[in-house]
C-alpha positions, 0 to 999 in steps of 0.5 A, spaced: 305 474 420 298 471 423 292 472 419 287 471 425 284 477 427 284 475 434 292 474 434 296 477 440 299 482 435 303 486 441 307 479 442 308 478 434 311 485 433 315 485 439 318 478 436 319 481 429 322 488 432 328 483 435 330 481 428 331 486 422 332 481 417 326 477 419 322 484 420 324 485 412 322 479 410 315 479 413 314 486 411 315 483 404 310 478 405 305 483 407 306 487 401 305 481 397 299 479 401 296 484 404 293 483 411 285 483 413 283 490 415 281 488 422 288 486 423 291 492 420 286 496 425 289 492 431 296 493 430 299 497 435 301 504 432 306 506 437 311 501 434 315 502 428 315 495 426 307 495 426 307 502 422 311 499 417 307 492 416 301 497 416 304 501 410 306 495 406 299 492 407 297 499 404 302 499 399 300 492 397 293 494 395 295 500 391 295 506 396 301 509 396 299 515 399 297 512 405 303 508 406 308 514 405 304 517 411 305 511 415 312 510 413 313 517 416 310 515 422 315 509 423 321 513 422 319 518 427 319 513 432 325 509 429 329 513 424 334 507 423 328 502 421 332 500 414 325 498 410 322 504 412 328 508 410 328 505 403 320 506 402 321 513 404 326 514 399 322 510 393 316 515 395 320 521 395 323 519 388 316 520 385 316 527 386 321 530 380 325 536 380 320 541 376 327 545 374 328 539 369 326 538 362 320 533 361 325 528 357 330 528 363 324 527 368 322 521 363 328 517 364 327 518 371 320 516 371 322 510 367 327 508 372 321 509 378 317 504 374 322 499 374 323 500 381 315 499 382 315 493 378 321 490 382 317 491 389 315 485 393 307 485 390 310 485 383 316 482 382 313 475 381 311 478 374 318 478 372 320 471 375 314 468 371 317 470 365 324 469 366 322 462 368 319 461 361 325 464 358 332 465 359 336 469 365 340 473 361 334 476 358 331 478 365 332 486 363 328 485 357 323 481 360 322 486 366 320 491 360 315 486 357 312 485 364 312 492 365 307 494 359 304 487 358 301 487 365 300 494 365 304 496 371 304 503 368 296 503 370 297 501 377 303 506 378 298 511 376 293 509 380 297 508 386 302 514 385 299 519 380 297 524 385 305 525 386 306 526 378 306 533 374 300 533 369 305 533 363 308 526 366 301 523 367 300 525 360 307 522 358 305 515 362 298 515 359 302 515 352 307 510 354 301 505 356 298 506 349 304 504 345 305 497 343 311 493 342 313 492 335 319 489 331 324 494 329 329 493 323 335 497 324 336 501 317 342 505 319 347 508 324 350 514 323 354 517 330 349 516 335 343 516 331 339 509 329 334 509 324 329 504 325 323 501 321 317 497 323 315 496 316 310 502 316 313 507 320 320 510 320 323 513 326 330 516 328 332 515 335 339 518 338 342 513 343 349 513 344 349 506 347 344 503 342 348 506 336 354 502 339 351 496 339 346 496 333 348 494 325 343 495 319 339 489 318 338 487 326 331 486 328 329 489 335 323 487 339 322 494 343 317 500 345 320 506 342 317 511 347 316 519 346 320 523 351 317 529 351 321 532 345 322 525 340 322 518 340 327 514 345 328 507 347 328 507 354 328 499 355 332 493 354 331 491 347 330 483 345 335 482 339 331 477 334 334 472 329 332 475 322 330 468 320 324 468 326 321 474 323 315 472 321 314 467 328 315 473 332 310 478 328 305 472 329 306 473 336 305 481 336 298 480 332 292 482 336 293 481 344 300 480 346 301 474 351 308 476 354 309 469 356 309 466 349 314 472 347 318 470 353 318 462 351 320 465 344 327 466 347 327 460 350 326 456 344 332 455 340 333 458 333 331 453 327 337 450 324 337 454 318 339 460 322 344 458 327 342 464 331 341 464 339 336 468 342 340 474 345 338 481 348 342 487 348 347 488 353 344 492 359 343 500 359 
């Protein structure tokens, strides 16, 4: 996509419209690096591909509401425009079902946050952490990027007007919740008792209860779902022999790159352990 505001955009759009694969790739590039305002204004608004690129540029700058309107226009001209259909579904999913209780909507919102993180403009945040760590830990690293890079704040700024008041309050509480190192105190049925050395909580989680054992250490955020504590993400398992090393990384401002690198470094010879994460949820 040319960046020169004097470029012949009609010819560019005509060429892009001939290849769905090329258009999708260029749309991703535009979201990662939004177009200059003059160039966006010059896009021919009678072409679905041009509307898609204008929408992606707006999305890349955090203007999701504007982007959603442009996507609607693009689909009115071409209902089969694949990237626009995906974007429309993404935006529609931000509007939750008011008949659902907040805990159910909370789980949905966490999935939307993860989808937002993996959009082209932010995917590099995960890739950078994976490059410093191990590929098997990507899901846990995505959770780390989501919070430590304040992607939740970006999501609220870009899409908060589509959320309900209790959902906004919930996400703001998540932003204020730190990453902690939790020790599993016990497992009873679907309930897992956890302690970070100061606070004790009990979460009800069928998947986690089937994986956790007393004495396990987990690096995660225990979030409120509207009724009680819950683990939405993918916890890191931490070798007990490296407890103090991890606690040092959690002192003060947390550097997600340092935490990612922690799981790449082998455990000390005394522990014989290997860095792992809990299986996918």
